[in-house]
Backbone as JSON Lines, residues from 0, in Angstrom:
{"i":0,"aa":"K","n":[-8.05,-22.85,8.27],"ca":[-9.25,-23.59,7.91],"c":[-9.0,-24.81,7.92]}
{"i":1,"aa":"I","n":[-9.91,-25.67,8.53],"ca":[-10.02,-27.15,8.39],"c":[-11.08,-27.57,7.46]}
{"i":2,"aa":"N","n":[-10.78,-28.7,6.66],"ca":[-11.69,-29.3,5.85],"c":[-11.85,-30.61,6.05]}
{"i":3,"aa":"L","n":[-13.11,-31.1,6.73],"ca":[-13.18,-32.42,7.4],"c":[-14.07,-33.25,6.03]}
{"i":4,"aa":"L","n":[-14.06,-32.79,4.91],"ca":[-14.74,-33.42,3.88],"c":[-13.69,-34.23,3.03]}
{"i":5,"aa":"P","n":[-14.02,-35.45,2.92],"ca":[-13.24,-36.44,2.03],"c":[-13.08,-35.72,0.57]}
{"i":6,"aa":"A","n":[-11.82,-36.06,-0.04],"ca":[-11.33,-35.62,-1.19],"c":[-12.61,-35.82,-2.16]}
{"i":7,"aa":"G","n":[-12.95,-35.1,-3.06],"ca":[-13.88,-35.42,-4.16],"c":[-15.22,-34.77,-3.89]}
{"i":8,"aa":"I","n":[-15.54,-34.57,-2.45],"ca":[-16.96,-34.26,-2.19],"c":[-16.91,-32.88,-2.04]}
{"i":9,"aa":"S","n":[-17.62,-32.25,-2.84],"ca":[-17.66,-30.79,-2.84],"c":[-18.79,-30.11,-2.13]}
{"i":10,"aa":"E","n":[-19.96,-30.86,-2.11],"ca":[-21.38,-30.39,-1.87],"c":[-21.7,-31.37,-0.48]}
{"i":11,"aa":"V","n":[-22.24,-30.94,0.45],"ca":[-22.73,-31.9,1.91],"c":[-24.19,-31.09,1.69]}
{"i":12,"aa":"R","n":[-25.13,-32.26,2.05],"ca":[-26.81,-31.82,2.12],"c":[-26.89,-32.23,3.29]}
{"i":13,"aa":"T","n":[-28.15,-31.9,3.95],"ca":[-28.67,-32.63,5.37],"c":[-29.8,-33.6,4.79]}
{"i":14,"aa":"V","n":[-29.94,-34.81,5.53],"ca":[-31.0,-35.46,5.56],"c":[-31.69,-35.73,6.84]}
{"i":15,"aa":"E","n":[-32.84,-35.56,6.64],"ca":[-33.53,-35.65,8.04],"c":[-34.71,-36.68,8.14]}
{"i":16,"aa":"I","n":[-34.47,-37.64,9.09],"ca":[-35.61,-38.56,9.03],"c":[-36.45,-38.11,10.76]}
{"i":17,"aa":"V","n":[-37.73,-37.45,10.12],"ca":[-38.46,-36.64,10.67],"c":[-38.76,-37.13,12.16]}
{"i":18,"aa":"G","n":[-38.32,-36.5,13.47],"ca":[-38.76,-37.11,14.74],"c":[-37.65,-37.99,15.06]}
{"i":19,"aa":"L","n":[-36.52,-38.44,14.29],"ca":[-35.44,-39.07,14.7],"c":[-34.06,-38.79,14.63]}
{"i":20,"aa":"D","n":[-33.88,-37.91,13.36],"ca":[-32.28,-37.73,13.21],"c":[-32.12,-36.79,11.99]}
{"i":21,"aa":"L","n":[-31.13,-35.77,12.01],"ca":[-30.48,-35.02,11.0],"c":[-29.14,-34.94,10.77]}
{"i":22,"aa":"Q","n":[-28.75,-35.4,9.97],"ca":[-27.19,-35.69,9.58],"c":[-26.94,-34.89,8.26]}
{"i":23,"aa":"A","n":[-25.44,-34.31,8.41],"ca":[-24.95,-34.07,7.17],"c":[-24.54,-35.07,6.41]}
{"i":24,"aa":"D","n":[-24.69,-35.09,5.22],"ca":[-24.27,-36.47,4.24],"c":[-23.78,-35.9,3.02]}
{"i":25,"aa":"G","n":[-22.77,-36.76,2.54],"ca":[-22.15,-36.45,1.2],"c":[-22.38,-37.6,0.2]}
{"i":26,"aa":"G","n":[-23.13,-38.5,0.53],"ca":[-23.38,-39.83,-0.02],"c":[-24.55,-39.51,-1.18]}
{"i":27,"aa":"T","n":[-24.67,-40.45,-1.77],"ca":[-25.83,-40.69,-2.82],"c":[-27.08,-41.4,-2.16]}
{"i":28,"aa":"H","n":[-28.04,-40.76,-2.9],"ca":[-29.25,-40.96,-1.89],"c":[-30.27,-41.19,-3.19]}
{"i":29,"aa":"V","n":[-31.4,-41.87,-3.14],"ca":[-32.51,-41.92,-3.98],"c":[-33.75,-41.16,-3.62]}
{"i":30,"aa":"N","n":[-34.68,-40.67,-4.32],"ca":[-35.69,-40.02,-4.0],"c":[-36.73,-40.6,-3.13]}
{"i":31,"aa":"N","n":[-36.75,-42.0,-3.68],"ca":[-37.74,-42.68,-3.13],"c":[-37.28,-44.32,-3.08]}
{"i":32,"aa":"T","n":[-37.59,-45.13,-1.95],"ca":[-37.12,-46.38,-1.7],"c":[-37.54,-47.33,-2.98]}
{"i":33,"aa":"S","n":[-38.51,-46.84,-3.7],"ca":[-39.31,-47.78,-4.86],"c":[-37.87,-47.75,-5.93]}
{"i":34,"aa":"E","n":[-37.19,-47.01,-5.78],"ca":[-36.13,-46.83,-6.78],"c":[-35.03,-47.87,-6.82]}
{"i":35,"aa":"V","n":[-34.89,-48.59,-5.7],"ca":[-33.86,-49.5,-5.38],"c":[-34.52,-50.89,-5.36]}
{"i":36,"aa":"G","n":[-35.7,-51.02,-5.44],"ca":[-36.28,-52.64,-5.37],"c":[-36.56,-52.82,-3.99]}
{"i":37,"aa":"R","n":[-36.5,-54.17,-3.77],"ca":[-36.92,-54.94,-2.29],"c":[-36.11,-54.76,-1.42]}
{"i":38,"aa":"M","n":[-36.02,-54.05,-0.25],"ca":[-35.23,-54.33,1.01],"c":[-35.66,-55.26,1.88]}
{"i":39,"aa":"K","n":[-34.46,-55.71,2.61],"ca":[-34.86,-56.64,3.65],"c":[-33.85,-56.36,4.68]}
{"i":40,"aa":"V","n":[-34.32,-56.11,5.86],"ca":[-33.68,-55.99,7.33],"c":[-32.69,-57.09,7.62]}
{"i":41,"aa":"V","n":[-31.47,-57.03,7.67],"ca":[-31.08,-58.2,8.0],"c":[-30.29,-58.17,9.35]}
{"i":42,"aa":"D","n":[-30.17,-57.11,9.81],"ca":[-29.64,-56.88,11.14],"c":[-29.82,-55.52,11.83]}
{"i":43,"aa":"Y","n":[-29.79,-55.38,13.0],"ca":[-30.1,-54.05,13.96],"c":[-29.31,-53.92,15.13]}
{"i":44,"aa":"K","n":[-28.38,-53.02,15.36],"ca":[-27.65,-52.95,16.34],"c":[-27.64,-51.67,17.15]}
{"i":45,"aa":"S","n":[-27.56,-51.67,18.37],"ca":[-27.67,-50.37,19.35],"c":[-26.36,-49.95,19.36]}
{"i":46,"aa":"K","n":[-26.16,-48.63,19.09],"ca":[-24.88,-48.13,19.05],"c":[-24.8,-47.03,20.03]}
{"i":47,"aa":"G","n":[-25.29,-47.23,21.23],"ca":[-25.44,-46.26,22.16],"c":[-26.75,-45.84,22.77]}
{"i":48,"aa":"A","n":[-27.04,-44.99,23.47],"ca":[-28.44,-44.4,24.23],"c":[-29.27,-44.31,23.08]}
{"i":49,"aa":"I","n":[-28.68,-43.65,21.97],"ca":[-29.94,-43.01,21.15],"c":[-29.51,-43.68,19.61]}
{"i":50,"aa":"N","n":[-28.34,-44.1,19.35],"ca":[-27.87,-44.59,17.99],"c":[-28.13,-45.9,17.68]}
{"i":51,"aa":"K","n":[-28.74,-46.01,16.54],"ca":[-29.09,-47.23,16.21],"c":[-28.51,-47.62,14.69]}
{"i":52,"aa":"R","n":[-28.08,-48.82,14.28],"ca":[-27.74,-49.08,12.9],"c":[-28.47,-50.17,12.46]}
{"i":53,"aa":"I","n":[-29.01,-49.99,11.19],"ca":[-29.81,-51.2,10.7],"c":[-28.99,-51.35,9.4]}
{"i":54,"aa":"Y","n":[-28.81,-52.79,9.16],"ca":[-28.44,-53.39,8.09],"c":[-29.17,-54.11,7.01]}
{"i":55,"aa":"I","n":[-29.21,-53.46,6.02],"ca":[-30.43,-53.98,4.83],"c":[-29.6,-54.84,3.69]}
{"i":56,"aa":"E","n":[-30.4,-55.48,3.08],"ca":[-29.84,-56.32,1.56],"c":[-31.02,-55.54,0.71]}
{"i":57,"aa":"L","n":[-30.35,-55.29,-0.51],"ca":[-31.31,-54.9,-1.73],"c":[-31.27,-56.38,-2.55]}
{"i":58,"aa":"S","n":[-32.42,-56.45,-3.22],"ca":[-32.74,-57.25,-4.43],"c":[-33.76,-57.2,-5.37]}
{"i":59,"aa":"E","n":[-33.43,-57.81,-6.43],"ca":[-34.14,-57.02,-7.59],"c":[-35.47,-57.55,-7.61]}
């Protein structure tokens, strides 16, 4: 048996951005972006033909 989960993670959920991506995820997420306040996109990088990485900053 191979366990690829980091120590301390006992549950994995999937997060889907409809029409874009479906990923397994063990991180913390909010139900709605209004829970974290204002967001500002500070950078955007292409990580291959399909993958993109968006960097954001949060403020109160």
